[in-house]
N, C-alpha and C positions, 0 to 999 in steps of 0.2 A: 543767636547767644549759646546754642548748645552745640555748636560744632566744638568741643573740648578742646580736641586737639590741637586747633589753631590758636586756642586762647594760650595755651600752656604751651611757654616757648621752651621747647626740648633743647635748644642753645642755652639757654638759662642754667640748664641741670648740670651741677656736679658730683663727681663721686662722693657718695656719703661717707663720712668719717665718724659718725656717731657708733660707739660701740658698745653702748646700751648692756655690757655685762654687769650684772646686779652683783654686789659684793655677797657672799654666802657666811654674812654674819648670824644669821638666823634672826630670832625676834629678842631682842633687849628685855632687862627686866622689866621697866616703867612701860614698856609696851604690853609685855605680856596681861598686865592688869587693865589696860585699856580693852584688850579681846576679850579677856575672861569676862570683863563686865557687859561687853557685849554679847557674848555667847548667853551667857545669864536671863539676857533678854529676848531670845532666840527660843524659838521652839524649833523640833525635829520636820524636817519636810518642808521648813517656810520657805516662801519664798523672798530672795532675798532684793530682787529687782530694785525694791525702794529703799532698802535700807542703805545708810550713808556708813561707808566703811573706812575705818581709820587713813588718813593719809599716808603713814609711812609703810603700808603694806602696799603702796602703788608703785609700777615699774616704769619708771620714765618715758613712756612712750602710748599712744593711742591705740585702742584697740584695732583701730581702721590699720595704722600701720603693722599692725602683728600681722593682718592679713596678707600684708604686701609681703611681709619675711617669709610668707608660705610659698612666694617664687624663687627662693635665695638659690634656687639650684635650675637658670631658666634652661640652660643647655639640656637638664635631661627633660624638662617640660617640652621643648621644641622638637627634641627627636621623637617625640611621638608622630607627630607627622611623617617623620621619615622611615619608619615601618612598611615594609614592603607588601605585608598581609594585614588585612584586619585582626589576625590573630596577633601578629606582631605589633599591633600599635594598641592594642589592651594590655599587653603584657607590659610594655613601655610605659603606658599611662599606669599602671598600678606600682611599676618599678618608680615613677617619679613619685606617686602619691604617697608610699611608703616613707620615701626619703624627705618628703615636704613638712613634716613636723616638727626637726629636733632645731631648726634656725628659727622658726617662730618663738621656739620656747627658749630665751638664752639664759645660759648658767643653770646649774641643779636647782637654786631656790624660785620657788614659786611665787611671784608677785602677780600683783593685778595690773592690767594694762587699763589706760584710763578709759571710762565709758565715755563713747564718743558723745558730742552733744547734736540735736538735730541738726541737720544742714551742714555739719562738719563735713570736710572733704580730705582727701591725701592723693597726690599725686606722686609718681616716679617711674622711672625706667630703668631699664638694662641694656647694654651693651653685650650682647653675646658673641663673641667668635665663631665665626662660620665653622673652622677647623674641628669645634667643640661638638657640634651637632652631627653626632653619626647616626647611621642607620641603625639598626637592632643588632644585627646578626653581622658584625664586621667579618667574620672569615667565610661569609656565605656569599654568593652573585647577587643576592639583594641590595648588597653594601654600593654597589655601583649605581651611579645615576642612572636614570633612565634617558635624560637627554642632558649630555654634559654641557651643551652652549647654555643650558639653561643654568647650570649650577655655575658656572664661571665666565662665560662668555660675556652676557649683556651685564653683570655687575662686579663692579671692579672694587667694592669695599670689602673690608674685611669681617664686619661684623652685622646679625640680625638687631633689629630693634623691639625691643617689647615693651609695650606701653601699659601702665595699671593707674588706674583710678578708683578709689572708693569713696563712698559718700554713706551719713547716717541719713535714713529715711525715714524714721519713724522713732520716737522718744517711748512711746507706751503702745505697744511693746518696743522692747528696742530691736529696731532690725537695721544692719548693717549691708552694703551690696557691695560687690567688687566686680570690676570689669577689667581684663587683659588682652592684649590683642598683639600679632603679630603679624602686621600686613604681608611682607614676604612670602611665610609658610602658611598663609592664608589659614590663621587657626585663631581662635579665642575661645575664651571661658567667661561665663557671666554667672555671678553666686549672689544668693542672699540668703542670711545669716539671723536667726532669729537668738539671742542667748539668754536662756533660763537658768539662774543660779538657784542652788537650794541646798539649805542647810542641813548637813549630815552628822552633826557631832562634833569631832575632829577634825572633819573634812567638809569642803565645799565642792558641790558637784555642780558643774555648768554645761548643759546640754545646749550643742549647737543644733534648733533646730532650722530646718530650710533644705535647700539644696543647691547646687550649681549643676551645669552643663558645659562641656568640652566640646567645641565645633569642630570639626577637621572640614574646612570647604571642600577642599582638591577631592576628598574620598565621599563626601557627603553623608557624614558619619556623625552622630550627636551622641554623647555619653553622659547621662546622667548620673550624677554622685552625691553623696551624704557626706558629712562630719562627724567626727568623734565625740563623745563627752570627755570633756576633762575634769580631774580631780585635783584639788588644793589639797594633799594629805597634811597630818599632825600640824596643825595651824599653830599651835603654840610654841613649838620648838624650830627647827629648820623646816620648813613648808617645801613639799616637792610636788611635782606635778606628775601625774600619770595619764595616759587616756585610756578610755574604755568604752565598750559597745561595739555592737557591729555596724560597720558600711556597708551599702551597695554601688557598684559602679554597673551602668548597664549600656549596652548599645542594641536598641531594639532593632536597626536596620542591619547589623550583623549575624545578630542571634548571640553573642558573646556576651558574658558577665562576670563579675568578680565578686567577691563577698571578701571583706576584712576585717578579721576580730583581733579588737585589742584587748588583749586579757590584763584586768587590773590584778595585782600582787593578793596573794592568798594570806589569810590573816596570819596564819603562823607560818614561818618560816620563807622563801623564797626572798630575791635578792630585790632590795628598796630601788626604786626609780623604773624598774626595769621588770614588767613579767611578760614581756613579750606579746608579738603579734601573729597571728598566721591568716595567711590567704589562699585563695583556689580563683584560678581563672577558669570559665568553663564554657565549652560553646553547647548551647541548650538542644538545637535542634537534633545533635548525634549524644547530647549527655556525656561529651566526652570532659575531662579533668585537663587542659593543656600546660597548665603552669600551677606550682604551688611556691609559697614562700612563706617563711618562719624566721624568728630572729626578734630584733629587738628597733622601734621605731626610733631610738637614740642611741643605738649601738651597731650592731652587726646584723645585715639580712642576707640569708641565703636562699636563691632561686633555684627550682628544680624544673625543668621544663621536660615534656613528654616524650623527647628524643632523648631522654636520660642526662644530657648535660647541665651542668649546674653553674651558677655564678655568684660571687660573694659581695655584697655592696658594703662597706663600713662606712656609715653617714658620718662619723667624727673625721674621716680622711677625705670628705669630698669637699673639692675647691669651692668655695664660696665667690660667687660673683657680686659685687657691691651694688646695690641698685644706685642710682642717679637721682639728685633732689635739687630742685632749686633751693639757693638761699633763702633763709627767713625773711630776710628784707624783700625779697621778690614774690612772696607768696600772700594770697590773699587773706583778708579777716578771718575765715573760716577754715584754713587749712591747718590739719591736725599741730604741726610742730610750731605754725604762729601763735595758734588758738592756746595751747598748753604752755607756751616757750616760760612765762612766769612759773607756773608750778614746776615745770623742769627744772629750770635752775636753782629755786629753792631747794629742791630736793637733792639736788646734787651738792649744794653747799651743805645739804645737813641741815636746812632750816625747816623743820616739819612744820612750825605754826606758820610760815610765811606760806608755805606750799596749800596748807590746809585753806587760808585766808584768799588766795588767788584762786583755788578750786572752788571755794564757796561762792564767790562772785559769778563764776562762770555758770554755776549751776541755777544760783538766784537770778541772771538774765534769764536762762532758759524757762524758767519758771514765769516768769512775768511776761516774756514772750508768748508762753502756751496759753495762760491767762485770758491775753490779748486776743489769740487768735480763738478761742473757745466765745469769747464775748462777740465777737464780729461772726464766728461761725464760717470763718474762714480756714480751712484746713491747709495742712502745708504742703506746699508743692517743692519736691525735691529738683533739684538743677540737671542730674545727669541721668536719672532712672525713672520709669513708668510704672505704674502698677499694671500688673497682668496677670488675671486670675488669682491664684495663692501667691505667686511670685512676685518680682519686680524683674525687669528689662532695661538694659543701657539704651539709652534713647537712639544713640548712632551705631548700631554694632556693623562688625564688618561684614556679616550676610546681608544686610539692607544695601550695604556700599556696593556688593559685588555683584 
C-alpha cells in the first residue's frame, strides 16, 4: 500500500490551470471589525495554533500545496545535480533556494493557506524540459556532459519527471512533510516543517521549525537546510508578507555551507515588501567565501563569485513550469484539492458564510476523530512518512531503491 508512485497514476495528471491569484482588495470594512475583535482577545506573543482565524483571510489552497509551489522552478532545482564540482552544486542550490519563495507566495496580499488536516495529502508532478536543465557555468568546459551517450543516446524523451508528495503527519503540533524526487537525475529532497504562529500586534509571525535534506545520489552528497520565518504585516489594511531570519544550508561531505539572511523591513523608511536578503557560500576547511548574493527574494538577486564574475536573476521574469495534478474526481478523499473543494468554491463565489461552514465541518470531523484515537489510544499512522528521530522520512525514498 505504500508504493505511492504506483498508486497515483501520472497518466491522470493534467497541467494545473488554477491561477490562485489573490485580489489585492485588502481588508473590507466589515471584515476589519472581525479582525479587531479577534485582536482584542489575543495577547502579544500568543501561540495562534489553536485560534480559529476568520475564513475571509484564507487563500484558496492548502499549506501542503503551497510547499509544492516552492518547486515552481524545477529546472533550477534539477540543475543543482548538473554542477561539475561541489562548489558549483552548492551555489546552484543557493540560487534555486533564493528563487523558491516568490512563487509560493502568490500575489502581494498576504493570505493564509488552509491548515491541512491530519492525513491530508497532496500529489503533483512536473515535466521539466531537458534543455532547460543546464550545468552551472555554461561558458566553461564543465557544461559539456561527461558521457554524451548518457545524455542523449538511451533516452529519447525530452523531459525529466519530478514528482512531489506532501502529507500532514501530525495535528498538534501541526507538522507537514514533503518529498520530491527525480529518478533520472538521482536526486530527491525530504523535509518536515512544523509551523508555529505567533501574534505580534499588527503582524503575525510564522516560524517554520524543522529541516529538509537534499540528496544528490550520484555525488553522494546531502545538503541539510532550514526555512525562514514569514511575517504577515499590517493585518488591518492590505496585509503583505515578508520573510525573516537566518537560514543554513550545509553539506558535511564537501565542507561547503551557506547562510542566507532574510532581512525584514526596518521600522522607518525602507521599501515595503522588500527588504532584501543576503547570503554567503563558504568552503569551511579553507574558510574561503566562494559566492555572495544579495537582493530581494521577490525581486532581483545578484550573485558575485570568487572569480569576480557576477550574475543577476530577476525572480519576476523566471519562467514558471506549471505543475501537473489529477482532476478532483480522480483524487482520494483526503487529497488537498478534493478535501477543501467546497471551501475553495465558496471562497471563489465570495460566499464567506458557506466557506466557513464547510471549513467548520472539516475541523469538527478532525476533532471527533482525534477524540476517538485518544479514547482507543491508537496514535495516527501516516501513509507516506515515518517518524525518525526528531524528524520524518518518506517511506520509499530514492536512496533506498538505488
